[in-house]
Legacy VTK file of the C-alpha trace (Angstrom):
# vtk DataFile Version 3.0
C-alpha trace
ASCII
DATASET POLYDATA
POINTS 69 float
103.036 -51.640 -77.227
104.999 -48.963 -79.842
107.182 -45.990 -78.210
106.628 -46.927 -74.816
109.220 -45.915 -72.797
110.938 -48.049 -70.083
110.800 -46.855 -66.550
112.158 -49.793 -64.641
112.287 -53.810 -64.665
113.319 -56.286 -62.513
113.964 -60.378 -63.598
113.087 -63.508 -61.953
115.389 -66.156 -63.190
113.553 -70.239 -62.079
114.940 -72.987 -63.823
115.282 -72.327 -67.381
112.375 -69.716 -67.245
112.821 -66.391 -66.623
110.526 -63.358 -66.351
110.924 -59.909 -67.059
108.431 -57.386 -65.161
108.998 -53.760 -66.424
107.285 -50.892 -66.074
106.645 -48.646 -69.133
104.359 -46.303 -70.223
103.536 -44.493 -73.184
100.726 -41.998 -74.838
98.097 -43.832 -73.340
99.603 -44.001 -69.941
101.719 -46.641 -67.974
100.955 -49.999 -67.731
103.485 -53.453 -65.822
104.577 -56.123 -69.176
105.099 -59.147 -67.927
106.955 -61.636 -70.123
107.796 -65.552 -69.431
110.943 -66.625 -71.909
111.313 -70.443 -72.294
114.043 -71.267 -74.018
113.483 -68.803 -76.804
109.483 -68.811 -76.670
107.964 -65.235 -74.633
104.750 -64.761 -73.508
103.574 -61.337 -73.180
100.490 -59.706 -71.040
99.661 -56.237 -70.290
98.775 -54.716 -66.644
97.060 -51.481 -66.735
98.793 -49.310 -63.397
95.041 -48.610 -62.417
93.925 -52.204 -61.946
97.800 -53.237 -60.599
97.101 -53.232 -56.916
94.150 -55.995 -57.850
95.902 -57.580 -59.884
98.677 -58.481 -56.447
95.680 -58.902 -54.570
94.502 -61.735 -56.920
97.842 -63.061 -57.036
98.153 -63.423 -52.687
94.998 -64.096 -52.892
95.848 -67.674 -55.109
98.909 -67.514 -53.011
97.093 -67.989 -49.304
95.274 -70.618 -51.547
97.976 -72.912 -52.216
99.300 -72.778 -48.716
95.906 -73.709 -47.145
96.009 -76.758 -49.672
LINES 1 70
69 0 1 2 3 4 5 6 7 8 9 10 11 12 13 14 15 16 17 18 19 20 21 22 23 24 25 26 27 28 29 30 31 32 33 34 35 36 37 38 39 40 41 42 43 44 45 46 47 48 49 50 51 52 53 54 55 56 57 58 59 60 61 62 63 64 65 66 67 68
């Protein structure tokens, strides 16, 4: 996502992992960029802002299912 502007960021530290959750904007719109950093190795996904509610609902569904197991 070149030439993007960082609008907001959150950082979560869990053991040896660090998660960055960034709200970014570029000419094509806004996205949430989720990056996992494990000892310098990074993996990233981009979630378009238009489907963020659906993404959060799916995460909540997974959480609820895990609590029932």
